C-alpha positions, 0 to 999 in steps of 0.5 A, a space after each residue: 489464534 492463528 492456525 500453527 500451520 497453512 491449509 492444505 490448498 495454501 500448503 500446495 500451492 508453495 510445496 508447488 514452487 519448491 518443486 517448480 524449475 527456474 525456468 517455470 519459478 517466476 511464472 507460477 509465483 506471478 500466477 500464485 499471486 494474482 489468484 490470492 491476489 484477486 481472492 484479496 479483492 472478493 474479500 473485501 468486496 464481501 465486507 463492504 457490502 455485508 454491512 457487517 461492521 461499519 467500520 469494517 466495511 468503510 475500509 474495505 471500501 478504502 483499499 478497494 481503488 487500491 487494490 483492484 488491478 487494471 486488468 493487464 497483468 502490472 503492464 500498465 503499471 511497468 509502462 508507468 516506471 518506464 515513462 517516469 523513469 525517463 521523464 526522470 531522467 530528462 529531468 536530472 538537473 532539477 531536485 528529485 526530477 519536478 518541477 517546483 509548481 504550486 500544488 494542487 491540494 495543500 495536503 495529504 494525509 497517509 493514513 498508514 495500518 501496519 496491522 496486515 500479516 507481516 513485519 513492519 520492514 516497509 515501515 522500517 524501510 523508509 527511514 532509510 530511503 535518500 531520493 528523497 529522505 521521509 524527512 524532505 517529504 514532511 519538512 517539504 523539503 521537495 517543490 510542488 509536493 503538498 505537506 504530508 502529514 503520516 500516521 504510521 504506528 512505529 514511526 508516530 510519537 503519538 499514541 492512543 486517540 490522538 493517534 487514531 483521530 485521523 484514522 476516525 476521520 477518515 472514517 468519517 468522511 471527515 478528512 480529504 484528501 488522504 491515502 490508506 497504506 496496508 503494510 504486510 500481505 492481506 489475509 482472504 481468510 479469516 
């Protein structure tokens, strides 16, 4: 059972933000997020290296490349997003802002885990997306996009062993071309 209250160190972080001026809030928030993100990476590295549970160690190894920061405070991500937005504006007459072409891979599996500390808001929000819609992505309506298999417990119609099969295949190294999505925040202490 989770504790009823935050431990003192995490409560102090929240108290600092609540007491911050408008001018200091953003910098304080970003610094806190970078700190706890680093702690999450350390936790995942520890579990990956400890070998304390085969499946957990494999999951941590799969998640680490996604979690590890570029080391530049997110600036490269913002630059890439701006560059991508400019490219899409330059190609606005094409469907979804991209040239049609054969995908370099035929299919990709999205292994979506909703067991983080949070709600299923991201899963729900993708159902409202419109450019592109989730239907366009899953039905192959976007030129050049590989076939996408979404394995999301909130949106799936399969259950039990049938639903878990691709997760187990990925853990055993039997599933090519997959992405792991962890929805919700990641605990830094257990």
